[in-house]
C-alpha positions in Angstrom: -217.6 -31.1 10.3 -219.5 -32.3 13.4 -218.5 -35.6 15.0 -220.6 -37.8 17.2 -219.1 -38.4 20.7 -217.3 -41.8 21.0 -217.1 -41.5 24.8 -217.6 -39.1 27.6 -214.6 -37.1 28.8 -214.8 -35.5 32.2 -212.9 -34.6 35.4 -213.8 -36.3 38.7 -212.9 -34.4 41.9 -211.9 -37.1 44.4 -210.4 -37.3 47.8 -208.4 -40.5 48.1 -206.9 -41.1 51.6 -206.5 -37.4 52.1 -205.0 -36.7 48.6 -207.1 -34.3 46.5 -207.2 -35.5 42.9 -209.0 -34.2 39.9 -209.1 -37.3 37.8 -209.3 -37.0 34.0 -211.6 -39.9 32.8 -213.0 -41.2 29.5 -215.8 -43.7 29.6 -218.9 -44.9 27.9 -221.9 -47.0 28.9 -223.3 -50.1 27.3 -225.2 -53.4 28.1 -222.2 -55.7 28.2 -219.6 -56.4 30.9 -217.5 -53.2 31.6 -213.7 -53.1 31.0 -211.3 -51.1 33.2 -208.2 -50.0 31.4 -205.0 -48.9 33.4 -202.3 -47.2 31.4 -198.5 -47.6 31.8 -195.9 -45.1 33.1 -195.6 -42.3 30.6 -198.8 -43.1 28.8 -202.4 -41.9 29.2 -206.0 -43.0 29.0 -205.9 -42.2 25.3 -203.9 -45.4 24.8 -207.3 -47.2 24.9 -209.7 -44.7 23.4 -209.7 -46.6 20.1 -211.8 -49.3 21.7 -214.7 -47.3 20.3 -213.4 -48.0 16.8 -213.2 -51.8 17.3 -216.5 -53.4 16.2 -215.7 -56.5 18.3 -216.2 -54.4 21.4 -219.5 -52.9 20.5 -221.7 -52.6 23.5 -218.9 -52.9 26.1 -218.8 -50.1 28.6 -215.3 -49.0 29.5 -213.4 -46.7 31.8 -209.9 -45.3 31.3 -208.3 -42.5 33.2 -205.0 -40.7 33.7 -203.3 -42.0 36.9 -202.4 -39.5 39.5 -199.2 -37.7 38.4 -199.9 -38.4 34.8 -201.7 -36.9 31.8 -204.5 -34.4 32.5 -205.1 -35.6 36.0 -204.3 -33.0 38.7 -202.9 -34.4 42.0 -202.3 -32.0 44.8 -199.7 -34.1 46.6 -197.3 -35.7 44.2 -195.1 -37.1 47.0 -197.9 -39.5 47.8 -198.0 -41.0 44.3 -197.0 -44.7 44.1 -198.6 -48.0 43.3 -200.6 -48.0 46.6 -202.3 -44.8 45.7 -202.9 -46.0 42.1 -204.6 -49.1 43.4 -206.8 -47.0 45.7 -207.6 -44.7 42.8 -208.9 -47.7 40.8 -211.0 -48.9 43.7 -212.6 -45.5 44.1 -213.3 -45.1 40.4 -215.0 -48.5 40.3 -217.1 -47.5 43.3 -218.0 -44.1 41.7 -219.3 -45.8 38.5 -221.1 -48.5 40.5 -219.2 -51.4 38.9 -219.2 -54.7 40.6 -217.6 -57.2 38.2 -215.4 -56.2 35.2 -212.7 -57.2 32.8 -209.3 -55.7 33.6 -206.6 -54.6 31.2 -203.3 -53.0 32.4 -200.0 -52.1 30.7 -196.7 -51.9 32.5 -197.3 -49.8 35.6 -201.0 -50.3 35.0 -200.4 -54.1 34.8 -198.8 -54.0 38.3 -201.6 -51.8 39.6 -204.2 -54.2 38.1 -202.4 -57.2 39.7 -202.6 -55.6 43.1 -206.2 -54.6 42.5 -207.2 -58.1 41.5 -205.2 -59.6 44.4 -207.3 -57.5 46.8 -210.7 -58.5 45.3 -210.3 -61.4 43.0 -214.0 -62.2 43.0 -214.8 -59.1 41.1 -212.5 -59.6 38.1 -213.7 -61.7 35.1 -210.4 -61.6 33.1 -207.1 -59.9 33.3 -204.9 -58.9 30.3 -201.5 -58.0 31.8 -199.5 -56.2 29.1 -195.9 -56.5 30.2 -196.9 -55.5 33.8 -194.4 -56.3 36.5 -194.6 -59.9 37.9 -190.8 -60.5 38.6 -187.7 -58.4 39.4 -186.5 -58.7 35.8 -189.4 -56.6 34.7 -188.0 -53.4 36.2 -186.0 -52.4 33.2 -187.5 -48.9 33.3 -188.3 -48.4 37.0 -185.0 -49.7 38.3 -183.3 -46.8 36.7 -184.3 -44.8 39.8 -181.5 -46.8 41.5 -179.2 -47.6 38.7 -178.9 -43.9 37.5 -179.6 -42.0 40.7 -180.1 -38.2 40.8 -181.0 -36.2 43.9 -183.0 -33.8 41.7 -186.2 -35.3 40.3 -186.4 -33.1 37.3 -182.8 -34.0 36.4 -183.4 -37.7 36.8 -186.5 -37.5 34.6 -184.7 -35.5 31.9 -181.9 -38.1 31.8 -184.4 -40.9 31.8 -186.2 -39.4 28.8 -182.9 -39.2 26.9 -181.9 -42.8 27.6 -185.4 -43.9 26.5 -185.2 -41.9 23.3 -182.1 -43.7 22.3 -183.2 -47.2 23.4 -183.4 -49.9 20.7 -186.9 -51.1 21.8 -189.5 -50.5 19.1 -191.5 -47.3 19.7 -189.1 -46.1 22.4 -188.4 -42.8 20.6 -192.1 -42.2 19.9 -192.8 -42.9 23.6 -190.0 -40.7 24.8 -191.2 -37.7 22.7 -194.2 -37.1 24.9 -192.9 -38.2 28.3 -192.2 -34.7 29.5 -195.8 -33.7 28.7 -197.4 -36.8 30.3 -195.7 -37.2 33.7 -195.0 -34.8 36.5 -191.4 -35.1 37.6 -192.5 -35.0 41.2 -194.4 -38.3 40.8 -191.6 -40.3 39.1 -189.6 -41.3 42.2 -192.6 -42.6 44.1 -193.9 -44.6 41.2 -190.6 -46.2 40.3 -189.5 -46.9 43.9 -192.8 -48.6 44.7 -192.6 -50.6 41.5 -189.2 -51.9 42.3 -190.1 -52.6 45.9 -193.1 -54.6 44.9 -191.3 -56.5 42.1 -188.4 -57.5 44.4 -190.3 -58.3 47.6 -194.0 -58.7 47.2 -194.3 -62.1 45.6 -196.0 -60.8 42.5 -195.5 -64.0 40.5 -197.4 -66.0 43.1 -200.1 -63.4 43.3 -200.5 -63.5 39.5 -200.6 -67.3 39.2 -203.2 -67.9 41.9 -205.7 -65.5 40.4 -208.9 -67.5 39.9 -210.0 -66.2 36.5 -208.7 -66.1 32.9 -205.3 -64.4 32.6 -203.3 -63.3 29.7 -199.7 -62.1 29.6 -199.1 -60.0 26.5 -195.5 -59.1 25.5 -193.6 -57.8 22.5 -191.5 -60.3 20.6 -188.3 -58.3 21.5 -189.0 -59.4 25.1 -189.3 -63.1 24.3 -186.2 -63.6 26.5 -188.2 -63.1 29.7 -187.3 -66.1 31.9 -190.7 -67.0 33.2 -192.8 -67.2 30.0 -192.7 -71.0 29.6 -193.5 -71.5 33.3 -196.5 -69.2 33.4 -197.9 -70.8 30.2 -197.5 -74.2 31.8 -199.6 -72.9 34.7 -202.5 -71.8 32.6 -201.7 -68.2 31.7 -202.5 -67.4 28.1 -199.5 -66.0 26.3 -200.0 -63.3 23.6 -196.7 -62.5 21.7 -197.0 -59.4 19.6 -194.7 -59.4 16.5 -192.7 -56.4 15.5 -193.2 -55.0 18.9 -191.4 -54.3 22.2 -192.9 -52.8 25.4 -195.6 -50.8 23.6 -198.1 -52.9 21.6 -200.6 -50.0 21.6 -198.1 -48.0 19.5 -196.4 -50.8 17.5 -199.2 -53.2 16.7 -202.6 -52.0 18.1 -204.7 -54.2 15.8 -203.2 -57.4 17.1 -203.4 -56.0 20.7 -207.1 -55.5 20.5 -207.6 -59.0 18.9 -205.8 -60.7 21.8 -207.7 -58.7 24.4 -211.0 -59.8 22.8 -209.9 -63.4 22.5 -209.3 -63.7 26.2 -212.5 -61.9 27.2 -214.5 -64.1 24.8 -213.3 -67.2 26.8 -215.2 -66.0 29.9 
């Protein structure tokens, strides 16, 4: 049976600050405002591919790609991978596709990348859906394991991390853990996690998030309702989207409601 293409899938050869990257990208064109999607650690661009099955997003162009060190993207210097390189990658991708203004959606690591991207050029972003992206030190429940469970050998650390994640009580953790070894290069893990912890502890992320001059949403699973800052950011104008029967991974546990909340924020603009 023949299928019509829902999106274009291609590799972009890029040189980003001296790092050669063959970026795996999916995208489609359309007449409406484009959406940039940034996936989380251990996830891939396919987390967002089903936007093409959501009638509410008909006509919206979008871009999603595998971050350096992740998925089908090839990065020729894994030691350089960290949030700074991920932000630069997003900037280069936007330039490549000629995108000026856009909606932004980022999950976890992608939420932190999106925050730094928006902080650098706030005038280009129309809305930002931050899906449990780091905005405070307490958000490092995955990344801080690089310090709490140290291993000199990167592959050994990643193996142990996968096993801890597989047994975690968070909804969809076992599903997430099952593909981690296939979606992340062990050599990229340390740089990603250390940079996430450093920024969360010392870069004033909360202040950066709260001063962004456009519509913002913080999406979180109900099992993370304990986060200490939720009431405060809501009082300061951030739209809260709590996903029931869900932990850190709404795209796995409750994707229908995830898409509805994303659209609700974008429709406000």
